[in-house]
N, CA and C atoms as a LAMMPS dump frame, in Angstrom:
ITEM: TIMESTEP
0
ITEM: NUMBER OF ATOMS
231
ITEM: BOX BOUNDS ff ff ff
-5.0000000000000000e+02 5.0000000000000000e+02
-5.0000000000000000e+02 5.0000000000000000e+02
-5.0000000000000000e+02 5.0000000000000000e+02
ITEM: ATOMS id mol type element x y z
1 1 1 N 14.326 -7.948 -9.816
2 1 2 C 13.239 -8.306 -10.704
3 1 3 C 11.938 -7.7 -10.182
4 2 1 N 11.231 -7.032 -11.036
5 2 2 C 9.972 -6.392 -10.665
6 2 3 C 8.855 -7.438 -10.657
7 3 1 N 8.033 -7.391 -9.627
8 3 2 C 6.91 -8.314 -9.507
9 3 3 C 5.839 -7.965 -10.535
10 4 1 N 5.144 -8.991 -11.001
11 4 2 C 4.036 -8.756 -11.919
12 4 3 C 2.826 -8.261 -11.139
13 5 1 N 1.885 -7.71 -11.846
14 5 2 C 0.665 -7.216 -11.211
15 5 3 C -0.041 -8.356 -10.479
16 6 1 N -0.056 -9.54 -11.073
17 6 2 C -0.709 -10.69 -10.461
18 6 3 C -0.02 -11.084 -9.156
19 7 1 N 1.305 -11.015 -9.111
20 7 2 C 2.046 -11.353 -7.889
21 7 3 C 1.745 -10.352 -6.781
22 8 1 N 1.679 -9.086 -7.136
23 8 2 C 1.383 -8.05 -6.146
24 8 3 C -0.022 -8.247 -5.59
25 9 1 N -0.993 -8.495 -6.474
26 9 2 C -2.368 -8.686 -6.03
27 9 3 C -2.501 -9.931 -5.16
28 10 1 N -1.781 -10.993 -5.506
29 10 2 C -1.82 -12.208 -4.69
30 10 3 C -1.24 -11.945 -3.305
31 11 1 N -0.157 -11.195 -3.251
32 11 2 C 0.464 -10.86 -1.969
33 11 3 C -0.486 -9.999 -1.139
34 12 1 N -1.105 -9.021 -1.752
35 12 2 C -2.003 -8.129 -1.032
36 12 3 C -3.249 -8.856 -0.55
37 13 1 N -3.72 -9.858 -1.305
38 13 2 C -4.93 -10.566 -0.889
39 13 3 C -4.698 -11.378 0.376
40 14 1 N -3.451 -11.702 0.695
41 14 2 C -3.127 -12.443 1.911
42 14 3 C -3.136 -11.545 3.141
43 15 1 N -3.045 -10.229 2.931
44 15 2 C -3.039 -9.284 4.044
45 15 3 C -4.477 -9.026 4.468
46 16 1 N -4.774 -9.287 5.704
47 16 2 C -6.136 -9.15 6.208
48 16 3 C -6.257 -7.908 7.09
49 17 1 N -7.409 -7.283 7.003
50 17 2 C -7.701 -6.164 7.894
51 17 3 C -8.155 -6.716 9.23
52 18 1 N -7.805 -6.023 10.295
53 18 2 C -8.385 -6.375 11.58
54 18 3 C -9.257 -5.209 12.038
55 19 1 N -9.885 -5.355 13.173
56 19 2 C -10.851 -4.348 13.615
57 19 3 C -10.231 -3 13.931
58 20 1 N -8.902 -2.934 14.027
59 20 2 C -8.229 -1.687 14.392
60 20 3 C -7.637 -0.949 13.2
61 21 1 N -7.7 -1.531 12.012
62 21 2 C -7.071 -0.9 10.854
63 21 3 C -7.832 0.337 10.403
64 22 1 N -7.06 1.394 10.208
65 22 2 C -7.593 2.642 9.686
66 22 3 C -6.753 3.04 8.47
67 23 1 N -7.315 3.87 7.633
68 23 2 C -6.611 4.354 6.45
69 23 3 C -5.385 5.155 6.884
70 24 1 N -4.237 4.838 6.312
71 24 2 C -2.997 5.535 6.649
72 24 3 C -2.998 6.98 6.151
73 25 1 N -3.923 7.328 5.278
74 25 2 C -3.999 8.678 4.734
75 25 3 C -4.963 9.557 5.529
76 26 1 N -6.211 9.104 5.667
77 26 2 C -7.242 9.964 6.273
78 26 3 C -7.647 9.543 7.681
79 27 1 N -7.254 8.343 8.099
80 27 2 C -7.556 7.893 9.446
81 27 3 C -8.928 7.272 9.643
82 28 1 N -9.724 7.163 8.579
83 28 2 C -11.042 6.54 8.708
84 28 3 C -10.893 5.032 8.886
85 29 1 N -11.818 4.453 9.652
86 29 2 C -11.807 3.012 9.867
87 29 3 C -12.101 2.303 8.546
88 30 1 N -11.333 1.261 8.258
89 30 2 C -11.494 0.528 7.007
90 30 3 C -12.466 -0.624 7.193
91 31 1 N -13.367 -0.739 6.247
92 31 2 C -14.342 -1.829 6.242
93 31 3 C -14.304 -2.453 4.86
94 32 1 N -14.197 -3.748 4.791
95 32 2 C -14.224 -4.415 3.493
96 32 3 C -12.897 -4.304 2.771
97 33 1 N -12.925 -3.775 1.552
98 33 2 C -11.725 -3.738 0.715
99 33 3 C -10.785 -2.617 1.114
100 34 1 N -9.504 -2.915 0.982
101 34 2 C -8.464 -1.92 1.227
102 34 3 C -7.314 -2.194 0.276
103 35 1 N -6.537 -1.177 0.01
104 35 2 C -5.314 -1.322 -0.787
105 35 3 C -4.135 -1.256 0.177
106 36 1 N -3.157 -2.095 -0.043
107 36 2 C -1.955 -2.101 0.79
108 36 3 C -0.824 -1.495 -0.024
109 37 1 N -0.327 -0.337 0.413
110 37 2 C 0.753 0.349 -0.284
111 37 3 C 2.027 0.249 0.538
112 38 1 N 3.142 0.117 -0.174
113 38 2 C 4.445 -0.044 0.478
114 38 3 C 5.133 1.312 0.61
115 39 1 N 5.661 1.593 1.793
116 39 2 C 6.332 2.863 2.071
117 39 3 C 7.842 2.716 1.942
118 40 1 N 8.449 3.607 1.166
119 40 2 C 9.904 3.681 1.057
120 40 3 C 10.393 4.754 2.013
121 41 1 N 11.309 4.396 2.912
122 41 2 C 11.827 5.419 3.825
123 41 3 C 12.873 6.29 3.149
124 42 1 N 13.33 5.93 1.971
125 42 2 C 14.271 6.761 1.206
126 42 3 C 13.531 7.94 0.566
127 43 1 N 12.406 7.653 -0.09
128 43 2 C 11.653 8.702 -0.78
129 43 3 C 10.481 9.234 0.043
130 44 1 N 10.13 8.514 1.108
131 44 2 C 8.962 8.835 1.928
132 44 3 C 7.694 8.871 1.085
133 45 1 N 7.609 7.969 0.111
134 45 2 C 6.459 7.842 -0.784
135 45 3 C 5.913 6.417 -0.677
136 46 1 N 4.634 6.274 -1.004
137 46 2 C 3.982 4.964 -1.031
138 46 3 C 3.919 4.456 -2.466
139 47 1 N 4.088 3.155 -2.637
140 47 2 C 4.072 2.533 -3.958
141 47 3 C 3.165 1.323 -3.944
142 48 1 N 2.539 1.063 -5.104
143 48 2 C 1.581 -0.027 -5.18
144 48 3 C 2.163 -1.277 -5.84
145 49 1 N 3.201 -1.156 -6.617
146 49 2 C 3.616 -2.297 -7.432
147 49 3 C 4.952 -2.919 -7.033
148 50 1 N 5.252 -2.938 -5.75
149 50 2 C 6.401 -3.687 -5.237
150 50 3 C 7.719 -3.245 -5.871
151 51 1 N 7.934 -1.947 -6.031
152 51 2 C 9.162 -1.429 -6.631
153 51 3 C 10.205 -1.038 -5.587
154 52 1 N 9.83 -1.09 -4.332
155 52 2 C 10.732 -0.669 -3.264
156 52 3 C 11.651 -1.835 -2.878
157 53 1 N 12.968 -1.652 -2.966
158 53 2 C 13.872 -2.72 -2.525
159 53 3 C 13.641 -3.034 -1.045
160 54 1 N 13.781 -4.279 -0.665
161 54 2 C 13.439 -4.684 0.705
162 54 3 C 14.227 -3.918 1.762
163 55 1 N 15.46 -3.527 1.462
164 55 2 C 16.252 -2.8 2.454
165 55 3 C 15.839 -1.327 2.587
166 56 1 N 14.914 -0.86 1.743
167 56 2 C 14.406 0.511 1.821
168 56 3 C 12.939 0.565 2.263
169 57 1 N 12.338 -0.593 2.5
170 57 2 C 10.908 -0.669 2.779
171 57 3 C 10.594 -0.526 4.259
172 58 1 N 9.564 0.249 4.543
173 58 2 C 9.027 0.343 5.896
174 58 3 C 7.861 -0.617 6.069
175 59 1 N 7.518 -1.333 5.002
176 59 2 C 6.412 -2.285 5.044
177 59 3 C 5.189 -1.754 4.322
178 60 1 N 4.113 -2.526 4.443
179 60 2 C 2.858 -2.187 3.777
180 60 3 C 1.888 -1.566 4.776
181 61 1 N 1.109 -0.592 4.295
182 61 2 C 0.143 0.101 5.124
183 61 3 C -1.206 0.102 4.417
184 62 1 N -2.301 -0.03 5.184
185 62 2 C -3.628 -0.086 4.554
186 62 3 C -4.165 1.308 4.221
187 63 1 N -4.826 1.388 3.077
188 63 2 C -5.462 2.619 2.61
189 63 3 C -6.851 2.281 2.109
190 64 1 N -7.787 3.208 2.3
191 64 2 C -9.069 3.101 1.622
192 64 3 C -8.82 3.249 0.127
193 65 1 N -9.716 2.72 -0.682
194 65 2 C -9.471 2.709 -2.127
195 65 3 C -9.363 4.106 -2.727
196 66 1 N -10.157 5.053 -2.267
197 66 2 C -10.092 6.421 -2.783
198 66 3 C -8.762 7.072 -2.428
199 67 1 N -8.353 6.937 -1.176
200 67 2 C -7.075 7.521 -0.749
201 67 3 C -5.905 6.838 -1.453
202 68 1 N -6 5.534 -1.653
203 68 2 C -4.912 4.794 -2.301
204 68 3 C -4.66 5.317 -3.711
205 69 1 N -5.721 5.624 -4.423
206 69 2 C -5.563 6.154 -5.782
207 69 3 C -4.826 7.49 -5.758
208 70 1 N -5.2 8.357 -4.841
209 70 2 C -4.561 9.684 -4.746
210 70 3 C -3.092 9.55 -4.357
211 71 1 N -2.817 8.744 -3.351
212 71 2 C -1.448 8.595 -2.84
213 71 3 C -0.557 7.91 -3.855
214 72 1 N -1.05 6.857 -4.484
215 72 2 C -0.239 6.124 -5.465
216 72 3 C 0.049 6.988 -6.689
217 73 1 N -0.914 7.754 -7.142
218 73 2 C -0.689 8.632 -8.307
219 73 3 C 0.37 9.678 -7.976
220 74 1 N 0.349 10.228 -6.772
221 74 2 C 1.325 11.239 -6.373
222 74 3 C 2.739 10.665 -6.338
223 75 1 N 2.871 9.388 -6.017
224 75 2 C 4.191 8.757 -5.939
225 75 3 C 4.86 8.625 -7.292
226 76 1 N 4.063 8.585 -8.353
227 76 2 C 4.628 8.356 -9.678
228 76 3 C 4.719 9.62 -10.507
229 77 1 N 4.508 10.77 -9.893
230 77 2 C 4.62 12.034 -10.639
231 77 3 C 5.938 12.703 -10.375
């Protein structure tokens, strides 16, 4: 069953940044808002909407909002 957008956002809001978190794409230190994208080790792509089966997931990684848009769009093309 695919998670709804609201479920994904609720899950992501529970993930907190700490002082060591950097963007998984560009390496810049993250301040304030971040997007958490899930990595599939099968496709080696990041996804935003919880479509990766748990047995294929490498977990969630933090991205700056600009990088998250670029990476997530590339995953769906």
